KETI-711279 format. One record per residue (C-alpha): residue in three letters; z, y, x. Coordinates in Angstrom, 3 decimals. Each point is the difference from the previous one (the first is absolute). Layout:
% KETI-711279
(node 'ALA'; (Z; Y; X))
...
//
This chain:
% KETI-711279
(node 'MET'; (21.755; 255.917; 35.323))
(node 'ALA'; (2.607; 2.752; 0.454))
(node 'ALA'; (3.482; -1.192; -0.501))
(node 'LEU'; (1.760; 0.631; -3.163))
(node 'ASP'; (2.416; 2.415; 1.676))
(node 'ALA'; (-2.401; 1.941; 1.929))
(node 'PRO'; (-2.285; 2.037; -2.203))
(node 'VAL'; (-3.396; 1.578; 1.566))
(node 'ARG'; (-1.472; 2.700; -0.719))
(node 'ALA'; (-3.272; 0.137; -1.806))
(node 'PRO'; (-3.002; 1.508; 1.644))
(node 'SER'; (0.121; 2.758; -2.077))
(node 'GLY'; (3.284; 1.016; 1.346))
(node 'LEU'; (1.472; -0.508; -3.489))
(node 'TYR'; (1.338; -3.546; -0.848))
(node 'PRO'; (2.153; -1.301; -2.952))
(node 'LEU'; (3.190; 2.048; -0.584))
(node 'ARG'; (3.280; -1.294; -1.021))
(node 'LEU'; (2.096; 2.592; -1.758))
(node 'THR'; (3.202; 0.681; -0.573))
(node 'VAL'; (1.778; -0.491; -3.506))
(node 'THR'; (1.840; 2.382; -1.987))
(node 'ALA'; (2.538; -2.043; -2.364))
(node 'ARG'; (1.355; 1.959; -3.226))
(node 'PRO'; (3.236; -0.869; -1.714))
(node 'LEU'; (-0.750; 1.276; -3.672))
(node 'VAL'; (2.300; -1.132; -2.725))
(node 'PHE'; (-2.882; -2.388; -1.647))
(node 'GLY'; (-0.071; -2.236; 3.397))
(node 'GLY'; (0.831; -3.285; 0.797))
(node 'HIS'; (-0.587; -2.570; 3.041))
(node 'ALA'; (-3.365; -1.578; -1.102))
(node 'ILE'; (-2.197; 1.736; 2.583))
(node 'ALA'; (2.272; -2.074; 2.574))
(node 'ARG'; (0.777; -3.086; -1.885))
(node 'ARG'; (-3.346; -0.517; -1.792))
(node 'LEU'; (-2.376; 1.678; 2.088))
(node 'GLY'; (2.043; -1.237; 3.207))
(node 'LYS'; (-0.401; 3.558; 1.682))
(node 'THR'; (2.171; 0.362; 2.953))
(node 'GLY'; (1.317; 2.929; 1.541))
(node 'ILE'; (1.340; 2.058; -2.812))
(node 'PRO'; (3.468; 0.409; -0.651))
(node 'ASP'; (2.194; -2.536; -1.819))
(node 'TRP'; (1.053; 2.362; -2.868))
(node 'SER'; (-2.009; 0.482; -3.478))
(node 'VAL'; (-3.388; 1.181; 0.988))
(node 'ALA'; (-2.300; 1.712; -2.823))
(node 'GLU'; (-2.998; 0.726; 2.158))
(node 'THR'; (-1.614; -0.424; 3.377))
(node 'TRP'; (-2.434; 2.488; 1.021))
(node 'GLU'; (-2.583; -2.389; 2.007))
(node 'CYS'; (-2.553; 3.072; 1.147))
(node 'SER'; (1.276; 3.452; -0.604))
(node 'ASP'; (-1.048; 3.630; 1.240))
(node 'VAL'; (2.167; 1.697; -2.643))
(node 'PRO'; (2.002; 2.688; 1.657))
(node 'GLY'; (3.740; -1.188; 0.724))
(node 'SER'; (-1.123; -3.705; -0.381))
(node 'GLY'; (-3.030; -0.347; 2.271))
(node 'SER'; (-0.915; -3.229; 1.851))
(node 'VAL'; (0.487; 0.068; 3.707))
(node 'VAL'; (-2.246; -2.314; 2.244))
(node 'ALA'; (2.095; -3.218; 1.065))
(node 'ASN'; (-2.293; -1.776; 2.500))
(node 'GLY'; (-2.429; 0.123; 2.703))
(node 'PRO'; (-0.839; 3.402; 2.124))
(node 'LEU'; (0.500; 2.442; -2.889))
(node 'ALA'; (3.744; -1.262; -0.728))
(node 'GLY'; (2.028; 3.054; -1.119))
(node 'ARG'; (-2.774; 1.980; -1.240))
(node 'THR'; (0.210; 1.036; -3.590))
(node 'LEU'; (-2.774; -0.973; -2.425))
(node 'ARG'; (-0.879; 3.512; -0.507))
(node 'ARG'; (-0.563; 0.511; 3.724))
(node 'VAL'; (-2.116; -2.785; 0.004))
(node 'VAL'; (-2.087; 1.514; -2.657))
(node 'ALA'; (-0.573; 3.176; 1.566))
(node 'ASP'; (-0.677; -1.746; 3.493))
(node 'HIS'; (-2.360; -2.673; -0.980))
(node 'PRO'; (-1.339; 1.127; -3.641))
(node 'GLU'; (-3.337; -1.778; -0.081))
(node 'GLU'; (1.113; -3.035; 2.203))
(node 'LEU'; (2.756; -0.638; -2.790))
(node 'MET'; (-1.553; 1.219; -3.028))
(node 'GLY'; (-3.763; -0.667; 0.677))
(node 'GLU'; (-2.839; 2.075; 0.418))
(node 'GLY'; (-0.329; 3.606; -1.133))
(node 'TRP'; (3.807; 0.301; -0.747))
(node 'ALA'; (2.166; 2.745; 1.041))
(node 'GLY'; (3.213; 0.609; -2.061))
(node 'GLU'; (3.968; 1.115; 0.808))
(node 'TYR'; (1.451; -3.343; -1.380))
(node 'PHE'; (-0.612; -3.514; -0.504))
(node 'PRO'; (-0.813; -0.073; -3.708))
(node 'VAL'; (1.411; -3.093; -1.550))
(node 'LEU'; (3.605; -1.175; -0.342))
(node 'THR'; (1.173; -3.685; -0.605))
(node 'LYS'; (3.079; -1.473; -1.199))
(node 'PHE'; (2.161; -3.182; -0.989))
(node 'ILE'; (1.804; 0.939; -3.155))
(node 'ASP'; (2.872; -2.343; -1.041))
(node 'ALA'; (0.364; 0.929; -3.629))
(node 'ALA'; (3.532; -2.126; -0.623))
(node 'GLY'; (0.781; 2.451; -2.498))
(node 'ALA'; (-2.282; 2.239; -1.921))
(node 'LEU'; (-1.596; 3.128; 1.770))
(node 'PRO'; (0.745; 3.383; -1.601))
(node 'VAL'; (-2.563; 1.191; -2.317))
(node 'HIS'; (-2.109; 2.505; 1.877))
(node 'LEU'; (-3.171; 1.281; 1.319))
(node 'HIS'; (-1.933; 1.538; 2.912))
(node 'ALA'; (-2.311; 2.973; -0.670))
(node 'ASP'; (-3.712; -0.311; 0.509))
(node 'ASP'; (-1.828; 2.175; 3.029))
(node 'GLU'; (-0.552; 3.109; -2.241))
(node 'THR'; (3.613; 0.335; -1.807))
(node 'ALA'; (1.618; -0.931; 3.643))
(node 'ARG'; (-1.706; 2.966; 1.601))
(node 'ARG'; (0.289; 2.318; -3.182))
(node 'LEU'; (3.999; -0.789; -0.594))
(node 'GLU'; (1.361; -1.869; 2.950))
(node 'GLY'; (-1.819; 2.024; 3.033))
(node 'GLN'; (-1.144; -3.513; 1.078))
(node 'ARG'; (-3.326; -0.779; 1.730))
(node 'ASN'; (-0.447; -3.123; -2.255))
(node 'GLY'; (1.662; -1.764; -2.915))
(node 'LYS'; (0.411; -4.043; -0.155))
(node 'THR'; (-2.019; -2.370; -1.580))
(node 'GLU'; (1.247; -3.441; 0.425))
(node 'ALA'; (-0.632; -3.817; -0.800))
(node 'TRP'; (2.486; -2.675; -0.123))
(node 'HIS'; (-0.821; -3.617; 1.093))
(node 'VAL'; (2.324; -2.412; -1.645))
(node 'LEU'; (1.335; -2.778; 2.653))
(node 'ASP'; (2.737; -1.488; -2.014))
(node 'ALA'; (1.364; 0.910; -3.618))
(node 'ALA'; (2.506; -1.982; -2.222))
(node 'PRO'; (-1.329; -1.721; -3.344))
(node 'GLY'; (-0.022; 2.741; -2.644))
(node 'ALA'; (-0.035; 2.898; 2.790))
(node 'THR'; (-1.707; 3.356; -1.430))
(node 'ALA'; (-1.001; 3.376; 1.167))
(node 'LEU'; (-0.228; 3.333; -1.931))
(node 'CYS'; (-3.340; 1.910; 1.156))
(node 'GLY'; (-1.540; 2.606; -2.133))
(node 'VAL'; (0.704; 1.693; -3.166))
(node 'LYS'; (-0.898; -1.615; -3.452))
(node 'ASP'; (-3.377; 1.309; -1.642))
(node 'GLY'; (1.077; 2.920; -2.327))
(node 'VAL'; (3.281; 0.686; 1.318))
(node 'THR'; (0.093; 4.279; 0.272))
(node 'SER'; (1.703; 1.722; 2.905))
(node 'ASP'; (2.797; 1.168; -2.288))
(node 'ARG'; (0.599; -3.709; -1.208))
(node 'LEU'; (-0.004; -1.103; 3.624))
(node 'ARG'; (2.768; 2.674; 1.171))
(node 'ALA'; (2.152; -1.088; -2.826))
(node 'ALA'; (-0.132; -3.594; 0.657))
(node 'LEU'; (0.624; 0.621; 3.725))
(node 'GLU'; (2.950; 2.256; -0.992))
(node 'ALA'; (1.405; -2.636; -1.978))
(node 'GLN'; (-0.950; -2.668; 2.896))
(node 'GLU'; (-2.214; -1.926; -2.871))
(node 'PHE'; (-2.383; -1.278; 2.564))
(node 'ASP'; (-1.547; -2.689; -2.233))
(node 'ASP'; (-0.716; 2.442; -2.822))
(node 'VAL'; (-2.812; 1.789; 1.861))
(node 'LEU'; (-0.890; -2.129; 3.127))
(node 'ARG'; (-2.145; -2.814; 0.322))
(node 'ARG'; (1.912; -3.342; 0.616))
(node 'LEU'; (-2.456; -2.387; 2.277))
(node 'PRO'; (0.931; -3.657; 0.909))
(node 'VAL'; (-0.015; -0.498; 3.823))
(node 'ARG'; (-1.349; -3.243; 1.713))
(node 'ALA'; (-0.167; -0.750; 3.632))
(node 'GLY'; (-3.401; 0.548; 1.385))
(node 'GLU'; (-0.980; 2.918; -2.162))
(node 'THR'; (-0.431; 3.495; 0.710))
(node 'VAL'; (0.089; 3.367; -1.659))
(node 'TYR'; (-1.597; 3.048; 1.145))
(node 'VAL'; (2.181; 3.136; -1.050))
(node 'PRO'; (-1.723; 3.570; 0.169))
(node 'GLY'; (2.428; 2.948; 0.900))
(node 'GLY'; (1.646; 1.498; -3.134))
(node 'THR'; (0.625; -3.432; -1.440))
(node 'LEU'; (3.420; -0.678; -1.198))
(node 'HIS'; (1.086; -3.501; 1.094))
(node 'SER'; (2.894; -2.501; 1.043))
(node 'PHE'; (0.322; -3.526; 0.531))
(node 'GLY'; (2.743; -2.561; 0.863))
(node 'PRO'; (2.560; -1.873; -0.463))
(node 'ASP'; (-1.003; -2.941; 2.004))
(node 'THR'; (-3.251; 1.249; 1.057))
(node 'LEU'; (-1.294; -0.095; 4.109))
(node 'VAL'; (-3.033; 2.264; 0.379))
(node 'TYR'; (-2.288; 1.238; 3.273))
(node 'GLU'; (-0.821; 3.277; -0.751))
(node 'ILE'; (-2.680; 2.180; 1.247))
(node 'GLU'; (-0.691; 3.843; -0.718))
(node 'GLN'; (-0.806; 3.414; 1.499))
(node 'THR'; (2.232; 1.478; 2.719))
(node 'SER'; (2.541; 1.826; -1.785))
(node 'ASP'; (3.699; -0.262; -1.351))
(node 'ILE'; (-0.245; 2.426; -3.037))
(node 'GLN'; (1.491; -1.251; -3.049))
(node 'GLN'; (1.556; 1.063; -3.355))
(node 'HIS'; (2.630; -2.244; -1.770))
(node 'ALA'; (1.014; -0.047; -3.714))
(node 'MET'; (3.292; -1.896; 0.561))
(node 'ARG'; (3.758; 1.550; -0.122))
(node 'TRP'; (0.983; -1.957; 3.145))
(node 'ARG'; (-0.984; 0.353; 3.545))
(node 'MET'; (-1.990; -2.829; 1.563))
(node 'GLU'; (1.567; 0.508; 3.420))
(node 'ASP'; (3.560; -0.916; -1.142))
(node 'GLY'; (0.107; -0.217; -3.780))
(node 'SER'; (1.975; 2.981; -0.421))
(node 'ALA'; (-0.228; 2.111; -3.115))
(node 'VAL'; (-2.495; 3.094; -0.351))
(node 'SER'; (1.267; 3.128; -1.794))
(node 'ASP'; (-1.206; 0.950; -3.326))
(node 'GLU'; (-1.643; 3.257; 1.568))
(node 'GLU'; (-1.503; -2.090; 2.929))
(node 'PHE'; (-1.270; -2.715; -2.137))
(node 'GLY'; (-1.441; 2.753; -2.454))
(node 'ALA'; (-1.704; 1.857; 3.210))
(node 'HIS'; (-1.453; -3.366; 1.148))
(node 'LEU'; (-1.351; -0.827; -3.411))
(node 'ASP'; (-1.663; 3.572; -0.112))
(node 'MET'; (-1.836; -0.776; 3.069))
(node 'LEU'; (-0.970; -3.483; -0.984))
(node 'MET'; (-1.421; 1.096; -3.215))
(node 'ARG'; (-2.365; 2.300; 2.036))
(node 'GLN'; (-0.971; -2.754; 1.920))
(node 'ALA'; (-0.628; -2.579; -2.471))
(node 'ASP'; (-3.347; -1.188; -0.817))
(node 'LEU'; (-0.234; -1.618; -3.250))
(node 'GLU'; (-3.299; -1.520; -0.019))
(node 'PRO'; (0.036; -3.209; 2.509))
(node 'ARG'; (0.896; -3.050; -0.970))
(node 'PRO'; (-0.440; -2.408; 2.857))
(node 'ASP'; (-0.058; -3.723; -0.476))
(node 'PHE'; (0.857; -2.943; 2.639))
(node 'THR'; (-3.209; -1.996; 1.007))
(node 'PRO'; (-0.213; -3.246; 2.032))
(node 'GLY'; (-2.430; 1.725; 2.564))
(node 'LEU'; (-3.672; -1.368; 0.581))
(node 'GLY'; (-0.375; -2.912; 2.106))
(node 'ILE'; (-2.865; -0.713; 2.734))
(node 'ALA'; (-0.374; -3.471; 1.889))
(node 'VAL'; (-0.581; 1.121; 3.757))
(node 'GLY'; (0.322; -3.522; 1.812))
(node 'ASP'; (1.330; -3.423; 0.015))
(node 'ALA'; (3.525; 0.567; -2.082))
(node 'VAL'; (-0.066; 3.687; 0.600))
(node 'GLU'; (0.360; 2.240; -2.897))
(node 'ARG'; (-0.364; 3.882; -0.157))
(node 'VAL'; (1.564; 1.647; -3.091))
(node 'PHE'; (-0.744; 3.688; -0.673))
(node 'LEU'; (3.502; 1.248; -1.716))
(node 'CYS'; (-0.496; 3.789; -0.492))
(node 'ALA'; (-2.299; 2.409; 1.199))
(node 'GLY'; (-0.582; 3.817; -0.666))
(node 'PRO'; (-0.736; 3.082; 2.126))
(node 'TYR'; (3.706; 0.341; 1.689))
(node 'PHE'; (0.279; -3.807; 1.094))
(node 'ALA'; (-1.192; -3.612; -0.465))
(node 'LEU'; (2.032; -3.428; 0.434))
(node 'GLU'; (-1.250; -3.546; 0.278))
(node 'ARG'; (1.605; -3.394; 0.242))
(node 'TRP'; (-1.341; -2.799; 2.535))
(node 'ARG'; (1.007; -3.257; -0.446))
(node 'ALA'; (-1.144; -2.991; 2.675))
(node 'GLY'; (0.805; -3.509; 0.557))
(node 'THR'; (-0.516; -1.726; 3.497))
(node 'GLU'; (-3.896; -0.597; -0.297))
(node 'GLU'; (-0.833; 3.411; 1.065))
(node 'PRO'; (1.643; 3.121; 0.799))
(node 'VAL'; (0.138; 3.449; -1.727))
(node 'ARG'; (-2.910; 2.150; 1.637))
(node 'HIS'; (0.085; 3.475; -1.097))
(node 'PHE'; (-2.509; 2.455; 1.435))
(node 'PHE'; (1.096; 3.996; -0.811))
(node 'ALA'; (-0.829; 3.419; 0.691))
(node 'THR'; (3.023; 1.864; -1.225))
(node 'ALA'; (3.859; -0.691; 0.931))
(node 'GLN'; (1.230; -2.858; -1.575))
(node 'ILE'; (3.687; -0.700; -0.590))
(node 'LEU'; (0.568; -3.659; 0.404))
(node 'THR'; (3.049; -1.088; -1.766))
(node 'ASN'; (0.984; -4.062; 0.106))
(node 'VAL'; (1.353; -1.358; -3.365))
(node 'GLY'; (-0.102; -3.555; 0.912))
(node 'LEU'; (1.237; -2.099; 3.267))
(node 'PRO'; (-0.320; 1.345; 3.313))
(node 'VAL'; (-3.879; 0.302; 1.224))
(node 'ARG'; (-1.634; 0.467; 3.097))
(node 'VAL'; (-2.153; 3.192; 0.390))
(node 'ARG'; (-2.777; 0.883; 2.347))
(node 'ALA'; (-1.895; 3.286; 0.129))
(node 'GLY'; (-1.994; 0.047; 3.281))
(node 'GLU'; (2.033; -1.001; 2.725))
(node 'TRP'; (3.118; 0.609; -1.935))
(node 'TYR'; (1.735; -3.103; -0.939))
(node 'GLU'; (3.388; -0.430; -1.477))
(node 'GLU'; (2.093; -1.642; -2.917))
(node 'LEU'; (0.954; 1.950; -3.316))
(node 'GLY'; (2.979; -1.158; -1.586))
(node 'ARG'; (1.418; 0.213; -3.553))
(node 'ALA'; (-0.612; 3.227; -1.716))
(node 'GLU'; (-1.005; 1.556; 3.273))
(node 'THR'; (-2.599; 2.693; -0.110))
(node 'LEU'; (-2.733; 1.042; 2.731))
(node 'LEU'; (-2.206; 3.213; -0.094))
(node 'LEU'; (-3.606; -1.146; 1.229))
(node 'PRO'; (-1.807; 3.057; 1.367))
(node 'ALA'; (-3.419; 0.512; -1.309))
(node 'ALA'; (-1.006; -0.388; 3.493))
(node 'CYS'; (1.017; -3.742; 0.289))
(node 'GLY'; (-2.773; -0.616; -2.849))
(node 'HIS'; (0.725; -3.658; -0.517))
(node 'VAL'; (2.853; -2.100; -0.514))
(node 'GLU'; (0.718; -3.824; 0.177))
(node 'ILE'; (2.914; -1.624; -1.514))
(node 'THR'; (0.653; -3.604; 0.133))
(node 'GLY'; (1.133; -1.660; -3.008))
(node 'PRO'; (1.886; -1.114; -2.163))
(node 'ALA'; (-0.135; 3.688; -0.577))
(node 'ASP'; (1.039; 2.479; -3.042))
(node 'VAL'; (-0.485; 3.352; 0.932))
(node 'LEU'; (-0.777; 3.506; -1.310))
(node 'PHE'; (-2.062; 2.604; 1.146))
(node 'GLY'; (0.455; 3.548; -1.246))
(node 'TYR'; (-2.208; 2.845; 1.209))
(node 'LEU'; (-1.921; 3.290; -0.947))
(node 'PRO'; (-3.243; -1.074; -1.237))
(node 'ASP'; (-3.564; 1.267; -0.067))
(node 'LEU'; (-0.111; -1.406; -3.467))
(node 'ASP'; (-4.046; -0.824; 0.276))
(node 'ARG'; (0.018; -1.546; 3.067))
(node 'ASP'; (3.480; -1.748; -0.058))
(node 'VAL'; (0.602; -0.936; -3.733))
(node 'HIS'; (-3.166; 0.430; -2.035))
(node 'ARG'; (-2.729; -1.579; 2.053))
(node 'PRO'; (2.037; -3.004; 0.713))
(node 'LEU'; (0.960; -0.453; -3.689))
(node 'ARG'; (-3.516; 0.453; -1.088))
(node 'GLU'; (-1.413; -2.484; 2.276))
(node 'ALA'; (2.352; -2.635; -1.488))
(node 'GLY'; (-1.213; 0.967; -3.439))
(node 'TYR'; (2.646; 2.117; -1.561))
(node 'PRO'; (-1.001; 2.775; -2.426))
(node 'LEU'; (0.998; 3.293; 0.424))
(node 'GLN'; (2.390; 0.000; -2.636))
(node 'ALA'; (2.202; -2.656; 1.592))
(node 'ILE'; (-0.506; 1.627; 3.416))
(node 'GLU'; (1.668; 3.491; -1.764))
(node 'SER'; (2.797; -1.926; -1.511))
(node 'LEU'; (1.501; -0.447; 3.548))
(node 'GLY'; (0.957; 3.716; -0.585))
(node 'ALA'; (-2.988; 2.468; 1.238))
(node 'SER'; (-0.469; 0.972; -3.425))
(node 'ALA'; (3.644; -0.316; -1.236))
(node 'GLY'; (0.514; 3.481; -0.703))
(node 'ALA'; (0.525; 1.059; 3.628))
(node 'GLY'; (-1.633; 3.099; -0.169))
(node 'ALA'; (-2.175; -0.234; 2.896))
(node 'GLY'; (-2.887; -1.978; -1.273))
(node 'ALA'; (-1.468; -3.227; 2.118))
(node 'GLY'; (-2.495; -0.621; 2.598))
(node 'ALA'; (-0.007; 0.902; 3.677))
(node 'GLY'; (-0.298; 3.801; -0.793))
(node 'ALA'; (3.565; -0.327; -2.149))
(node 'SER'; (1.577; -1.520; 3.584))
(node 'ALA'; (-1.045; 2.979; 1.784))
(node 'SER'; (1.195; 2.258; -3.108))
(node 'ALA'; (3.525; -1.871; -0.166))
(node 'SER'; (0.070; 0.138; 4.312))
(node 'ALA'; (-0.651; 3.833; -0.099))
(node 'GLY'; (2.782; 0.448; -2.566))
(node 'ALA'; (2.348; -1.683; 1.937))
(node 'GLY'; (-0.400; 2.289; 2.892))
(node 'SER'; (-2.660; -2.179; 1.679))
(node 'ARG'; (-3.730; 0.188; -0.126))
(node 'LEU'; (-3.240; -1.913; 1.131))
(node 'ARG'; (-2.619; 1.780; 1.985))
//
């Protein structure tokens, strides 16, 4: 067994990667990421977001351990595309972004363009569909997500101009443990008193409907607000009406539970919990973003063996193929799926009907369809391809 402070390279040459984290001090943030989750190594001031695994330009992660320390995630993708992402992968960047978000205050009402709109109006290679998994929420917490049925574009714009959001947007109850899949183009907000793990396409495009800036709360001029609203209305999709779901669970061992939280062509997210009778044993064929949302755990991948602390993240290359986590454990796995292989098949074998499986997000208005072919299509739209 390797010492905890001496990681060993996996036989493939890649090994579990610890990544640097970007902390963002936006006005809606607080101290929950450190105080509730127990995350260390972040600033002592109010933090709204920590970007756990990111290949967004200007906020990209850097490898912090082992022989690849100091290399950007972008460089690792370029140098080890199939070892990192799986057989047949070729692409310019890592396609999945994950964050902790502390909505101590309410987020601005905003949206992210879908793929087609991002290319047409923003000059970007892809848009941003996302999902929120609620880690903690105060009693009575709510989120705005999607436009109410029957609201026209003109009525929506008038309400946004007046900042009367509840007149036109759906307000949903928020409960810890639930997840909502939010297609690109969907107006949304959540908070206050809500702590979320977010998984999304690799992008930072957004359009706000607020008269203040989320960076510092300063006022936006009428002229600038009007320009923002013009662009937002060109990108808004009035059709999606996502709902929170508890996910679909599968028992995989003695006191080991696997819950599929969301799944679509751009990403999937699972939560695994285990007691002390058996470890979490997870086999995979695509890169896994492993995030610990419980007590410290011991992680083994091949000959690599280390402790993963509270609210810490590892990027597990596809070449590792298998990970074992000693419990008690409460961890998240985020990844770019082959929907049929990674999601549909295990859930069908567990007896879930197609309608329940699709409620996780694959048919929630993402505009890219479902199934393995959709995964390839989404990857291609993000500047990557499967050969």
